[in-house]
Backbone as XML, in Angstrom:
<?xml version="1.0"?>
<chain id="A" units="angstrom">
  <residue number="1" name="UNK">
    <atom name="N" x="83.426" y="-63.449" z="182.537"/>
    <atom name="CA" x="82.661" y="-62.215" z="182.494"/>
    <atom name="C" x="81.400" y="-62.420" z="183.337"/>
  </residue>
  <residue number="2" name="UNK">
    <atom name="N" x="81.054" y="-61.446" z="184.129"/>
    <atom name="CA" x="79.884" y="-61.558" z="185.006"/>
    <atom name="C" x="78.608" y="-61.361" z="184.179"/>
  </residue>
  <residue number="3" name="UNK">
    <atom name="N" x="77.516" y="-61.850" z="184.722"/>
    <atom name="CA" x="76.269" y="-61.757" z="184.023"/>
    <atom name="C" x="75.832" y="-60.257" z="183.865"/>
  </residue>
  <residue number="4" name="UNK">
    <atom name="N" x="76.244" y="-59.402" z="184.793"/>
    <atom name="CA" x="75.891" y="-57.974" z="184.678"/>
    <atom name="C" x="76.587" y="-57.349" z="183.437"/>
  </residue>
  <residue number="5" name="UNK">
    <atom name="N" x="77.858" y="-57.733" z="183.294"/>
    <atom name="CA" x="78.623" y="-57.185" z="182.130"/>
    <atom name="C" x="77.968" y="-57.702" z="180.788"/>
  </residue>
  <residue number="6" name="UNK">
    <atom name="N" x="77.610" y="-58.992" z="180.784"/>
    <atom name="CA" x="77.015" y="-59.553" z="179.553"/>
    <atom name="C" x="75.677" y="-58.838" z="179.310"/>
  </residue>
  <residue number="7" name="UNK">
    <atom name="N" x="74.869" y="-58.611" z="180.368"/>
    <atom name="CA" x="73.586" y="-57.881" z="180.233"/>
    <atom name="C" x="73.804" y="-56.442" z="179.715"/>
  </residue>
  <residue number="8" name="UNK">
    <atom name="N" x="74.892" y="-55.806" z="180.155"/>
    <atom name="CA" x="75.138" y="-54.433" z="179.731"/>
    <atom name="C" x="75.480" y="-54.433" z="178.210"/>
  </residue>
  <residue number="9" name="UNK">
    <atom name="N" x="76.265" y="-55.401" z="177.795"/>
    <atom name="CA" x="76.616" y="-55.448" z="176.373"/>
    <atom name="C" x="75.394" y="-55.713" z="175.512"/>
  </residue>
  <residue number="10" name="UNK">
    <atom name="N" x="74.528" y="-56.574" z="175.936"/>
    <atom name="CA" x="73.304" y="-56.934" z="175.171"/>
    <atom name="C" x="72.483" y="-55.685" z="175.115"/>
  </residue>
  <residue number="11" name="UNK">
    <atom name="N" x="72.297" y="-54.987" z="176.251"/>
    <atom name="CA" x="71.417" y="-53.774" z="176.275"/>
    <atom name="C" x="72.060" y="-52.659" z="175.394"/>
  </residue>
  <residue number="12" name="UNK">
    <atom name="N" x="73.363" y="-52.497" z="175.365"/>
    <atom name="CA" x="74.032" y="-51.494" z="174.554"/>
    <atom name="C" x="73.862" y="-51.856" z="173.066"/>
  </residue>
  <residue number="13" name="UNK">
    <atom name="N" x="73.768" y="-53.041" z="172.652"/>
    <atom name="CA" x="73.604" y="-53.431" z="171.309"/>
    <atom name="C" x="72.178" y="-53.112" z="170.762"/>
  </residue>
  <residue number="14" name="UNK">
    <atom name="N" x="71.231" y="-53.039" z="171.720"/>
    <atom name="CA" x="69.835" y="-52.761" z="171.362"/>
    <atom name="C" x="69.541" y="-51.262" z="171.283"/>
  </residue>
  <residue number="15" name="UNK">
    <atom name="N" x="70.445" y="-50.431" z="171.774"/>
    <atom name="CA" x="70.260" y="-48.953" z="171.726"/>
    <atom name="C" x="70.583" y="-48.447" z="170.326"/>
  </residue>
  <residue number="16" name="UNK">
    <atom name="N" x="69.705" y="-47.457" z="169.906"/>
    <atom name="CA" x="69.840" y="-46.918" z="168.581"/>
    <atom name="C" x="71.069" y="-45.936" z="168.507"/>
  </residue>
  <residue number="17" name="UNK">
    <atom name="N" x="71.160" y="-45.221" z="167.447"/>
    <atom name="CA" x="72.252" y="-44.328" z="167.279"/>
    <atom name="C" x="72.039" y="-43.037" z="167.997"/>
  </residue>
  <residue number="18" name="UNK">
    <atom name="N" x="70.918" y="-42.736" z="168.624"/>
    <atom name="CA" x="70.673" y="-41.532" z="169.318"/>
    <atom name="C" x="70.131" y="-40.440" z="168.494"/>
  </residue>
  <residue number="19" name="UNK">
    <atom name="N" x="69.758" y="-40.744" z="167.289"/>
    <atom name="CA" x="69.248" y="-39.758" z="166.406"/>
    <atom name="C" x="67.788" y="-40.029" z="166.071"/>
  </residue>
  <residue number="20" name="UNK">
    <atom name="N" x="67.008" y="-38.944" z="166.046"/>
    <atom name="CA" x="65.620" y="-39.096" z="165.696"/>
    <atom name="C" x="65.501" y="-39.010" z="164.105"/>
  </residue>
  <residue number="21" name="UNK">
    <atom name="N" x="64.864" y="-39.973" z="163.580"/>
    <atom name="CA" x="64.621" y="-39.971" z="162.154"/>
    <atom name="C" x="63.156" y="-39.777" z="161.880"/>
  </residue>
  <residue number="22" name="UNK">
    <atom name="N" x="62.885" y="-39.046" z="160.790"/>
    <atom name="CA" x="61.486" y="-38.711" z="160.470"/>
    <atom name="C" x="60.989" y="-37.707" z="161.511"/>
  </residue>
  <residue number="23" name="UNK">
    <atom name="N" x="59.752" y="-37.753" z="161.786"/>
    <atom name="CA" x="59.175" y="-36.786" z="162.788"/>
    <atom name="C" x="58.796" y="-35.460" z="162.264"/>
  </residue>
  <residue number="24" name="UNK">
    <atom name="N" x="58.903" y="-35.260" z="160.895"/>
    <atom name="CA" x="58.596" y="-33.940" z="160.398"/>
    <atom name="C" x="57.104" y="-33.683" z="160.445"/>
  </residue>
  <residue number="25" name="UNK">
    <atom name="N" x="56.296" y="-34.748" z="160.541"/>
    <atom name="CA" x="54.883" y="-34.565" z="160.693"/>
    <atom name="C" x="54.517" y="-33.876" z="162.011"/>
  </residue>
  <residue number="26" name="UNK">
    <atom name="N" x="55.268" y="-34.157" z="163.031"/>
    <atom name="CA" x="55.059" y="-33.535" z="164.342"/>
    <atom name="C" x="55.499" y="-32.120" z="164.278"/>
  </residue>
  <residue number="27" name="UNK">
    <atom name="N" x="56.585" y="-31.835" z="163.599"/>
    <atom name="CA" x="57.069" y="-30.473" z="163.503"/>
    <atom name="C" x="56.030" y="-29.586" z="162.815"/>
  </residue>
  <residue number="28" name="UNK">
    <atom name="N" x="55.526" y="-30.062" z="161.621"/>
    <atom name="CA" x="54.546" y="-29.285" z="160.906"/>
    <atom name="C" x="53.261" y="-29.126" z="161.652"/>
  </residue>
  <residue number="29" name="UNK">
    <atom name="N" x="52.881" y="-30.188" z="162.350"/>
    <atom name="CA" x="51.661" y="-30.074" z="163.222"/>
    <atom name="C" x="51.808" y="-29.060" z="164.253"/>
  </residue>
  <residue number="30" name="UNK">
    <atom name="N" x="52.925" y="-28.944" z="164.881"/>
    <atom name="CA" x="53.180" y="-27.955" z="165.966"/>
    <atom name="C" x="53.142" y="-26.570" z="165.332"/>
  </residue>
  <residue number="31" name="UNK">
    <atom name="N" x="53.794" y="-26.398" z="164.141"/>
    <atom name="CA" x="53.701" y="-25.085" z="163.519"/>
    <atom name="C" x="52.277" y="-24.711" z="163.170"/>
  </residue>
  <residue number="32" name="UNK">
    <atom name="N" x="51.500" y="-25.659" z="162.701"/>
    <atom name="CA" x="50.075" y="-25.390" z="162.374"/>
    <atom name="C" x="49.273" y="-25.032" z="163.595"/>
  </residue>
  <residue number="33" name="UNK">
    <atom name="N" x="49.536" y="-25.746" z="164.638"/>
    <atom name="CA" x="48.803" y="-25.441" z="165.947"/>
    <atom name="C" x="49.222" y="-24.029" z="166.441"/>
  </residue>
  <residue number="34" name="UNK">
    <atom name="N" x="50.464" y="-23.770" z="166.380"/>
    <atom name="CA" x="50.947" y="-22.386" z="166.841"/>
    <atom name="C" x="50.335" y="-21.266" z="165.991"/>
  </residue>
  <residue number="35" name="UNK">
    <atom name="N" x="50.407" y="-21.386" z="164.652"/>
    <atom name="CA" x="49.835" y="-20.353" z="163.792"/>
    <atom name="C" x="48.316" y="-20.249" z="163.916"/>
  </residue>
  <residue number="36" name="UNK">
    <atom name="N" x="47.688" y="-21.440" z="164.135"/>
    <atom name="CA" x="46.235" y="-21.409" z="164.393"/>
    <atom name="C" x="45.926" y="-20.627" z="165.644"/>
  </residue>
  <residue number="37" name="UNK">
    <atom name="N" x="46.677" y="-20.852" z="166.686"/>
    <atom name="CA" x="46.419" y="-20.091" z="167.977"/>
    <atom name="C" x="46.622" y="-18.665" z="167.760"/>
  </residue>
  <residue number="38" name="UNK">
    <atom name="N" x="47.772" y="-18.241" z="167.065"/>
    <atom name="CA" x="48.018" y="-16.818" z="166.757"/>
    <atom name="C" x="46.923" y="-16.228" z="166.009"/>
  </residue>
  <residue number="39" name="UNK">
    <atom name="N" x="46.339" y="-16.959" z="165.011"/>
    <atom name="CA" x="45.262" y="-16.399" z="164.151"/>
    <atom name="C" x="43.964" y="-16.220" z="164.964"/>
  </residue>
  <residue number="40" name="UNK">
    <atom name="N" x="43.675" y="-17.182" z="165.801"/>
    <atom name="CA" x="42.456" y="-17.073" z="166.650"/>
    <atom name="C" x="42.629" y="-15.921" z="167.661"/>
  </residue>
  <residue number="41" name="UNK">
    <atom name="N" x="43.852" y="-15.700" z="168.157"/>
    <atom name="CA" x="44.039" y="-14.565" z="169.106"/>
    <atom name="C" x="43.848" y="-13.249" z="168.402"/>
  </residue>
  <residue number="42" name="UNK">
    <atom name="N" x="44.455" y="-13.202" z="167.208"/>
    <atom name="CA" x="44.374" y="-11.949" z="166.438"/>
    <atom name="C" x="42.932" y="-11.650" z="166.045"/>
  </residue>
  <residue number="43" name="UNK">
    <atom name="N" x="42.170" y="-12.654" z="165.714"/>
    <atom name="CA" x="40.724" y="-12.524" z="165.372"/>
    <atom name="C" x="39.989" y="-12.059" z="166.588"/>
  </residue>
  <residue number="44" name="UNK">
    <atom name="N" x="40.282" y="-12.609" z="167.785"/>
    <atom name="CA" x="39.635" y="-12.194" z="169.039"/>
    <atom name="C" x="39.941" y="-10.722" z="169.365"/>
  </residue>
  <residue number="45" name="UNK">
    <atom name="N" x="41.174" y="-10.282" z="169.090"/>
    <atom name="CA" x="41.470" y="-8.908" z="169.344"/>
    <atom name="C" x="40.726" y="-7.964" z="168.406"/>
  </residue>
  <residue number="46" name="UNK">
    <atom name="N" x="40.682" y="-8.390" z="167.172"/>
    <atom name="CA" x="39.924" y="-7.582" z="166.124"/>
    <atom name="C" x="38.468" y="-7.439" z="166.453"/>
  </residue>
  <residue number="47" name="UNK">
    <atom name="N" x="37.846" y="-8.588" z="166.916"/>
    <atom name="CA" x="36.450" y="-8.503" z="167.228"/>
    <atom name="C" x="36.116" y="-7.733" z="168.472"/>
  </residue>
  <residue number="48" name="UNK">
    <atom name="N" x="37.134" y="-7.647" z="169.407"/>
    <atom name="CA" x="36.921" y="-6.914" z="170.628"/>
    <atom name="C" x="37.376" y="-5.482" z="170.643"/>
  </residue>
  <residue number="49" name="UNK">
    <atom name="N" x="37.767" y="-4.980" z="169.434"/>
    <atom name="CA" x="38.328" y="-3.653" z="169.327"/>
    <atom name="C" x="37.202" y="-2.634" z="169.696"/>
  </residue>
  <residue number="50" name="UNK">
    <atom name="N" x="37.624" y="-1.477" z="170.225"/>
    <atom name="CA" x="36.616" y="-0.500" z="170.580"/>
    <atom name="C" x="36.025" y="0.124" z="169.244"/>
  </residue>
  <residue number="51" name="UNK">
    <atom name="N" x="34.796" y="0.410" z="169.315"/>
    <atom name="CA" x="34.016" y="0.988" z="168.184"/>
    <atom name="C" x="33.435" y="2.321" z="168.530"/>
  </residue>
  <residue number="52" name="UNK">
    <atom name="N" x="33.253" y="3.186" z="167.577"/>
    <atom name="CA" x="32.620" y="4.474" z="167.680"/>
    <atom name="C" x="33.220" y="5.307" z="168.804"/>
  </residue>
  <residue number="53" name="UNK">
    <atom name="N" x="34.540" y="5.388" z="168.803"/>
    <atom name="CA" x="35.189" y="6.323" z="169.789"/>
    <atom name="C" x="35.083" y="7.728" z="169.231"/>
  </residue>
  <residue number="54" name="UNK">
    <atom name="N" x="34.963" y="8.689" z="170.172"/>
    <atom name="CA" x="34.947" y="10.087" z="169.747"/>
    <atom name="C" x="36.322" y="10.481" z="169.220"/>
  </residue>
  <residue number="55" name="UNK">
    <atom name="N" x="36.363" y="11.445" z="168.360"/>
    <atom name="CA" x="37.638" y="11.888" z="167.788"/>
    <atom name="C" x="38.472" y="12.476" z="168.807"/>
  </residue>
  <residue number="56" name="UNK">
    <atom name="N" x="39.765" y="12.138" z="168.839"/>
    <atom name="CA" x="40.692" y="12.644" z="169.822"/>
    <atom name="C" x="40.747" y="11.837" z="171.150"/>
  </residue>
  <residue number="57" name="UNK">
    <atom name="N" x="39.984" y="10.840" z="171.215"/>
    <atom name="CA" x="39.958" y="9.929" z="172.416"/>
    <atom name="C" x="41.157" y="9.044" z="172.392"/>
  </residue>
  <residue number="58" name="UNK">
    <atom name="N" x="41.839" y="8.807" z="173.508"/>
    <atom name="CA" x="42.985" y="7.911" z="173.523"/>
    <atom name="C" x="42.574" y="6.509" z="173.963"/>
  </residue>
  <residue number="59" name="UNK">
    <atom name="N" x="41.322" y="6.289" z="174.274"/>
    <atom name="CA" x="40.956" y="4.895" z="174.662"/>
    <atom name="C" x="40.355" y="4.156" z="173.555"/>
  </residue>
</chain>
């Protein structure tokens, strides 16, 4: 067996199953960041809304 074949077998033995385990902290953090951004954007829209428009105005 060549040394390249032996190296390939050793490297293949070190590879995991290809599945990510855990990681829910990152998922919840990304949801939190997303909802935080949506909330800040909604707040900015509410704060910048037009005030004291005349009745019947479309702007």
